[in-house]
N, C-alpha and C positions, 0 to 999 in steps of 0.2 A: 736182491739177487742172492741165491743160496751160496754158502761159504765154499762148498766143494767145487763150485765152478771157478773160483779164484785159485784153488790149489792144484787142480789137475794139470798134467803135462799133455802136450799134444804128441802124436806118434813120432814125429821127427826127433823131438828131444829124447824120447825113450830109446830109440834105435841108436842115436849118437852116444848115449850114456853106456849102453851095453857094449857097443863097439870099442869104446875107450877101455872099459873094464876087461874085455877079452884080450885086448892088446897088452894090458898090464899083466894079465895072467901068463901070457906067452913069454914076456920078458923075464918074469920070475922063474918060469920053468927052465929057461936056458941056464940060469945060474944054479938053481936048486930045484930038482924035479919034485921032491916031496912037498916042498912049499907050493910049487906050481899046481900039483894035484889038489892040495887042500884049498888053494885059492879058487881053483876052477869049480870045485864042489860048492864052495861058499857062494860063488857067482851064480851057479845054477839055482841054488835055494833062494837067494835074494831076487834073482830075475823072475822066478816063479811067483813069488809073493807080489813083486811090483806089477807083473802082468795081470795077476788076479785083481789087484787093487785098481788098475787102469780099466779093466773090463767092467768092474762093479761101478766105477765112476761113470763110465759111458752109459751104462744101463740106467743109472739114476738121472743122468742128463736127459736121456731120451724120454724117460717117464715124465720129467719136469716139463720138457718142451711140449710133450703131448698134452699134458694137463693144462699148460699155459695157453696152448692153441685153442683147446676146447673152451677155456674160460674167456679168451678174447672173442671167439665166435659168439659165445653166449652174450657177452657184454655188447658186441656190435648189434645183435638182434634187439637187446634191451634198449640200446641207445636209439636205434632207428625207430623203435616204437614209442619210447618215452620222451625223447628229446623234443622240446617245444618248437620244432621246425617241421614243416611239411615238405615232403619230397615227391616229385612227380616226373617220370620219364615219359617222353612221347616219341612217336616214330616219325618217319619222313612225311607221312600224310597227316600229321598233327592229331593222331589218335593216342589215347592213354595206353601206355605199355605197362606201367607199374606205378604204384603209389604206396607210401608207407602208412602204417596204421594210424599215426597221428593225424595225417591229412584226411583220411577216411572218417575219423571220428569228428574232426572239425566240420566237415561238409556233410556229415550224417549219411555216409555211404552213397553220396551222389556221384562219386568218382567211379565210373564203370570202365573196366578194361575193354579196350577196343572202341570206346566212344570218342567222338570228336571233342576237341577242346572247346568248341563253340557251346557245348552243353554246359560247361562251367561258366563261361563268360564270352560274349561276342567280341570282347576287346583283346582276348589273349593272342589269337593268331596275328592280328595287326601289330600287336606289341612285339611279337617274335620277329616280324618282318622289319620293324623300325629299328632305329639305333638307340632307343631309350634304354636306360640302365635298370629302371624299376617301374612298377606300375602298382596302383592301388586297386583292390578288388573287394567288393562288399559281398560277404558270404551269407551263410545261414544265420538267422536271428540278428541280422544287421551288424555282425562283427566285421571288422576291417582287417584285411590281410595285405601285406606288402610283398610283392612277388619280384624275385630276382632271377635272372636268366643266365644259364651257361649254354651258349649256342652250340659249341662244339660237341658237348655231351648230350644235347637235347634234354636238359635237366632244368626244372623249375623249382626254386626254393620259395616256400610260403612262410612268412613270419606274421604272427598274430600281433598287430599293433593297435588293437582296439583301445587298451588302457592308455597307451601313449597318446592316441588321437583325442581321447576323452580329456586327458590332462591338458593337452594343447588347446582344445576348445574351451575348457574351463578357464585356462589362463587368458585366452583371448577375450572371453566374455567378461572377465573380471577387470579388464584394463579400464583405467579411468578415461573419461571423456569430459571435456569442458565445452560449455555452450554459453553464448551471450545472446539474450533475447532483447530485442529492441522494439519499442512501440513507434511505428512510423507516424510522422506528422503529429505526435502527441503535443508538443509545445505549441505548434501553430493552431491546432484545433481547440486547445483549451485556453488559448490566450484571451479570447473574448468572453469566457465563461465566468460567472460569479463563483465565489468560494464554495457555495453549497453544491452547485452543479458539478464543479470540478471534483469535489470530494466524493460525490456519488459515483461519478464515472470512474474515478481512481479506485474506489472500493470494489466496484463490480468487476472491473478488469483484473484487479489483483486476486479477487476470489476465484475467478475463472482459471487463472494461471496456477494458483495454489492448489486448486482441486485437481487440475490436470497433473501437476507434479506429484501430489500425494498418491494418486491412483497408480502411478507408474514407478513409484519409488525413487523419484528424482529430488535432490536437494536444490531448492530454489531460493535465492536471496536477492532482494531488491537492492540495487547499488545506487540508483538515482531515480528521478521521476519517470524517466522513459526507458530505463534499462534494468535488466535482471541478469544475475549470474547463476548458472545451473551446473551441477555436478552429477554425472550419471556414469553408468558403465556401458561396455560395448554391447552386452545383451539387450539392455533397454534401448540402445540406439538402433539395433536391428529391428526390434519391435516397432519403433517409431517409423523406420523406413518402410516396413510392410504396410503401414497406414498412409504412407506418403505424407507424413506430418499433417494429419487431419486437423491438428490444432490451428493451422493457418485458416482453414475454412470456418472452423468454429468461432474464432475471434472475429473474422470478417462478418459472418452472419450476425453474431451477437451485437457488435458495435453498430451494424447497419440498422438493427431494430431500434437502437438508441439514437439514430440519425446522426451518428458521429463516425465517419469513415476511417477509423483507426485500423491499421493492419500490422502484422508482425514481420520482422526480419530477424532471422536467427543465423548466427555464425557458429559452426561446430568445429572443434579441433579434436582429432583422434589419431591413435597410432602409438607405437612403442617409443615414446619420447618422454623427457622429464616434464614436470608441471609447468615450468617456465615456457617451454616451447609449445605445450598444449594451449596455454593462454594466448600466445602469439598467433597460433593457427586459428583459434576461435575468433580473434579480433580481425585477422586477415579475411576469414570467411565472411564475417559480418560486413566488412568493407566491400567485398565482392557482391554480396546480396543487395546492399544499398546502391552500389554502382550500377546494378542491373535493374533498378527501379523499385526494390523492396517487395514486400509481400511474398517472400520466398526464403528458403533455407539453402545455405551454401556450406557443404561439409568438406573440410580440407584435411588431407592426410599429410604425413611427414614428407612424402616424396613429391608433394606439390599437386597431386591429383585432386580434382574437385568434382563433387556431385551436387546437382541442384534439384530442389523440389519446390513446387509452387510456381510463382511467377505467371499465374494464369490470368490476372487482371491487368487492364491497361494502367500503367503507372500514373499516380496522381501527382500533379505538379507540386513540387516542394521547394523549388528554388525561389529565392527572393532577390530583389534588386540590391539588397545589402550584400549578399554573397557575390553578385556580379561585380559590384563596386570594389569589394575586397580583392577579388581575383584580378580585376583590371589594374588595381594599384600594385599588386604583387608582381604582375607581369611587367609593368612599367619599370619597377625597381630592377628586375632581372635584365631588362633590355638596356637600361642606363649603365649597368655594370658590364656590358658586353661590347666587344669591338665590332662584331657582326652578328646578324640574325639570319638563320637559314630556316626556311619553312618547307615542310615536306608532307605530302598527303599519301594516299595509298596508290598502289599500282593501278594503271588504267584509270586515272582520276576522273571523277564525274563532275557535274556542275557545282555540287556542294563543296567538294574538295578544292576546286579552283577558286570559287568565290571566297571560301574561308581563308585560303592562302593569301589572296589579294588583300583581304581585310587585315590579317596579321602583318603583312608587308606595310600597310598604311600605319599600323600601330608603331612599327619600328621607325618609320620615317617621321611620324609625329614626335618621336623622342630623339630625333636627330641621330639615328643609328643606321648604318648600312644594312639593307635587307635584301635577301635573295630567295627566289622560289625555285626549288629543285624540280625539274620537269624533264621527262624523257619523251621526246616527241614521237619516238618509234612505238611507244606503248599507249598512246592516247586512243580513246574510243571515239566513234563518230559522233557521239552525243555532245561533244564539246568542240567540234571542228569549227562551227561558226563563231563561237566565243573566242577561240584561239586566233582565228583569222582576224577578228576585230581587234584583238590585243596587239597583233603584229602591226596594225596600222598606227599604233601609238608607240613609237620607238622608245620613249622614256620608260613606259611600263614594260615593254617586251625585253628591254635590256636587263631587267631584273630577273628574268627567267634563265636559269643556268642548268647545265647537264650535271649528273651525279659526279662525273670525273672532275669537273671544275670545282665542285663543292669539296671534294676530298683535298684538293690542293689549297683551297682558301681557308679551310677550317682550322682554327687555332684553339688553344686551351681556354681562351676567354670568350670563344664564340658560344652562342645560344642556339640550340636546335629546337624548333617548335613543330610538333607532329599534329596534324589536323585531320579530322574525319576518320581516324582509326586509332586504336591503342595496341594493335597486335604487331609485334616486330616482323612477323612473317609476311605481313601485307604491305609494308611501306615500300616506297620506290627503291630505296637503297638501304638495306638493313645494316650494312657495315658502318654507315654514318652514325647509327645509334650507339654502337659500341665505341666509336672513336670520339664522339662528342662528350665533353666533360659535364655539360648540363643540358637536360632535356625537359621540355614542357609538353604535356599532352592535353589537347582540347578535342573533345569528341562528344557525340550525342548518342552513341550506340550503348547497348547494355554491356557491361563489363564482362569479359570472358576470362577463361583460365590463363590464356596466353596474354601477357601484359609486359609492356616496356619496363625494364628493371630500373628502380630507383630514380624516377623523375623528380626534379626539384619542385615542380608545380603540376597539379592535375586538376583539370576542370572538365569533369564528365557529368553530363546531365541527360539521362535517357528520357527525361520528360520533355526535352526540347524537340522541336520539329526537325532541326538540322543544325549542323555545326556553323553554318552561315548565320543563323539566328543568334547563337551564342557569341560569335565574334562581333556581330553588330552591336550587341549589348555592351561588350567590352570597349568598343570604339566610343561609345557615348561618354565614358569616364576618362578618356585620354585627352591630352592637351589639344586645343583646337588650332594648332599652328598650321596644319595642312588639312584642308577639308577634302572630303571625298569628291572626286569628279564624277561625271555622269557614268562613264564606263565602269568604274570601280563599284559605284553604288548599284549599278544594274547587274553586275556579276554576282554580288551578294544576294540581291533580290531573286536572281535566277536560281541560285542554290536553294533558297527557301522554297521557291515555287516548285522545283522539281521534286524535292523530298516530301512536300505536302500534297503532291498531285493537284496543283492549282488550288491550294488552301482547302482541300476537302478532307485530308487525313492528318491526324496528330497535330492539329492546330489548337493553340490556346490563345488567351488574350495577349500573352507576351509575343506570340508570333505576329499578330497584327500590329502590335506596337513597334516591333522591329521593322516590319514592312513599311509602316508609316514614316519611321525615321529615315529609311532609305529613300522613300518617295520624296520626302522633303529635301534630300540631298541631290535630287536630280535623276533618280533611277527611272529608266524609260521602260514602261510596261510593254510597249509595242516591240521594242528591241528584245525584250525577254521572250516574247512569242516567236520572234524570228530565230533566236538562238535555239528554241525548242522545236522548231519546225523540222520536218524530215522529208527526204526525197521520195519519189514514187516507188523506187525499187525496194527500199526498206519497208514502206507501207505494204507492198505486195507480199513480201516475206512474212511480215507479221500476220497478214490476213490469211495466208496459207496455213500457218500454224493454228490459228483460231478455227479455221475451217474443219480441221481434223481433231478438234478437242472433243473429249468425251466426259460425261457426267459419271463419276465413280460412285459416290454416295449422294445422299440428298444435299444439294447445294455445293458440292465439291466438283470443280472443273479441272481436268488435267489435259494439257496440250503437249505435244512433242514436236521437235523439229525433225527435219529430214536426217536419217542416220549418216548419210555421206556428206552432209553440209555443215559448215561451222558458222556460228552466229556471234555477233558482238553481244557482250554482256548487257549493254543498255537496251538493245533490241529485245533480249529475253525478258528483261524487267518490264519494258513497255508492253509486251504481249500479256504478261500477267496482269498489269494494270487495266488493260483493255478488257480482258476476260471478266474482271471484277465488275465492270460496268454493265454486264449482261444481266437481264432479269433472272431472278431466283438463284444467282450464283453468290454464295456466301464466302467462298474461299477459292482461290485459283492457284494452280501449280503449273509451271512451264519447265519442261525438261529439254535441254538442247546441248549439243557439243559446242564448246567455246573455241575461239580462235587459238587458244593456247593448248588445245587438246583435251582439257578436262571437261567432264560433263557437269553442267550447272543446273541447279533447280532454283528458280525464283518463285517465292511464295507471297501471296497477298491475301488479305482478309478484311472484311468489314468490321471485325471485332468479335463476332460470335465464335469463330474458330481461332484458337491461339496457334498461329503458324510458327511462332518462335519455338514452342515446345516440340512441334513436329520436326522442325529443322534441326533442333538440338539432338534428336534421336539419330540423325544422319550426320552428326559432327559439324553442324552448322550453327546458326544463331541469328539474332536480329531482334525485332520487336514483335509484339503481339499481332500487329497487322501487316508487318513487312519483314520478311526474313529470307535467308538464302543459304545454300551450301554448295560446295564443289567436291566432286567425287572422281575417283580414278578407275571406275568400272569400265569394262570393255564395251558394253553396249547400252543403248538407251533402254532396252527391254529390262535389263538387270536393274537399272536404276529405278525404272517404273515399278517393278515388283517390290523393291525396298521401300519406296515411297508409299505404296498402297499398304504395306505392312505397318509402317509408322502411323499412317492415318487411322487404320483399324485399331491399333493399340491406343491411340489418343482417344478415340470414341469409346472404346471398351473401358478405359480408365474413368472417363467421365460418367458412363452409365453406372459403373460400380459405385462411384461417389454419390450419384443421385439416389441409388438404392439405399 
């Protein structure tokens, strides 16, 4: 600021000073006129020079302010044109009113006055209508701009964030990723080989994996005979995702040519976490992949989200009787250390869930421990009505069935909760019991999903098994023989196996028939099983009507829908899909119907050529290669049908691309 601005008086001060001086002259004149005249003349001279100085100062100030204003205006123009921010004003009709030079330069004069904002981007006007604070916009030559809005002024600010986004992308691409590669069935398949054959197989598989790693810039280190540890970055992981981890298919085809059906399971850990947590995520992902049957990749992020690739083949049976015996003994130790055992299946339990629950109840009784089956009679489906009616005739067994409310009152810190035929907390009869129980055991035959019961003390999940009843039957074989299965208990277990295998036609292995043989030897009644599975005429007619209106969507794909205004039991929906599959030239069947709980269900069945599990996972469901399902909250069956057809198309498109 100029010094003269600090020294100048304002007009009020000057007038006050002159008034005081004049008063002083008058006082002097009263006492001595000659001195008064002299003082007056002196005052006039001084006043003249002071006024002249004040006028000169005012002139200098006016000149300074004029110059400063001109400079500020010039700087404003320079700032608006040179500042690295774009400005755009629009009118009430969302047309461009004004834009600064910088924005015009960025967009290479594509900003035309009077043109609609849609000409810049179709997202701008919806952005102005919404409550969003900012939006990204891709402009000329792929540069990225972040747009901020001042609604009251109808003003848009454009910030060039291209460099920032490139740095963020580079940072993301360079993030470390850990992976654990596991050779499924390696030990079992090489157990009978001689040293030469095992060495040859080992060398060929290792060469294949090393070549794959070198070509993609992955560090791969073998940590054991059947396990490798890999380090890569996020960019390489993106590239692998684009190929849907084609390595799985390469290894499967390569080992098939060697007549050794070895497949890969890969667990991947990624995200902005430390190396320790990355390793834990990779191991957790591998556990998920193996729990779902192997031959697939499970990618797990720090927030718990999981993405799956592969899982296209029917899982090969890997479980052994040794594992069944070990699990059976571990379960026995947990039961002996408990005061009570509570068994719980999924909501609307089916024959497999009830049969498995009765089997675990028998395990508890064989170890002289109180056991109870949690059962909500209001939620049962018609498929188990005949079995429940038969159980009610045996008071000793029916007395072991209790409601969830009673279980809450009876559960103690020493109690053991056994969950059968599901591993998802959201599907159990009473989810609160899982959080209340100190110790939980999970026994299930479904492929493991992202949603899983937290910290169980024992997990026995075998997706290679036909049913949970089959798994429980094997566990019974290694329990004390104090209490033998009676006819009804053995029949309930056999009914569970029969239902899930569709009368021993699907997902049956040698162990399935071994379990059935064991139950038959304990008095299981096959005639009674058929009575349990029989249905009334009304249900048969309902199923027939859905089948009557089924359509063939693609070659070998049958889709049936229930009546839009009618609700169907889940068992009936599943039975309809099973029946469709028995029709000539049908390779896969999908049934869409509204359930009694209001949700829309899709039951999917396949003979093995079409992987219905992959299709259902696209719709947030799951299951097995030949047996899967999902539940959706859409308003209409037509919406669900469109989503299903889109998923089927995507499945076949992916398969065609892989074949090419």
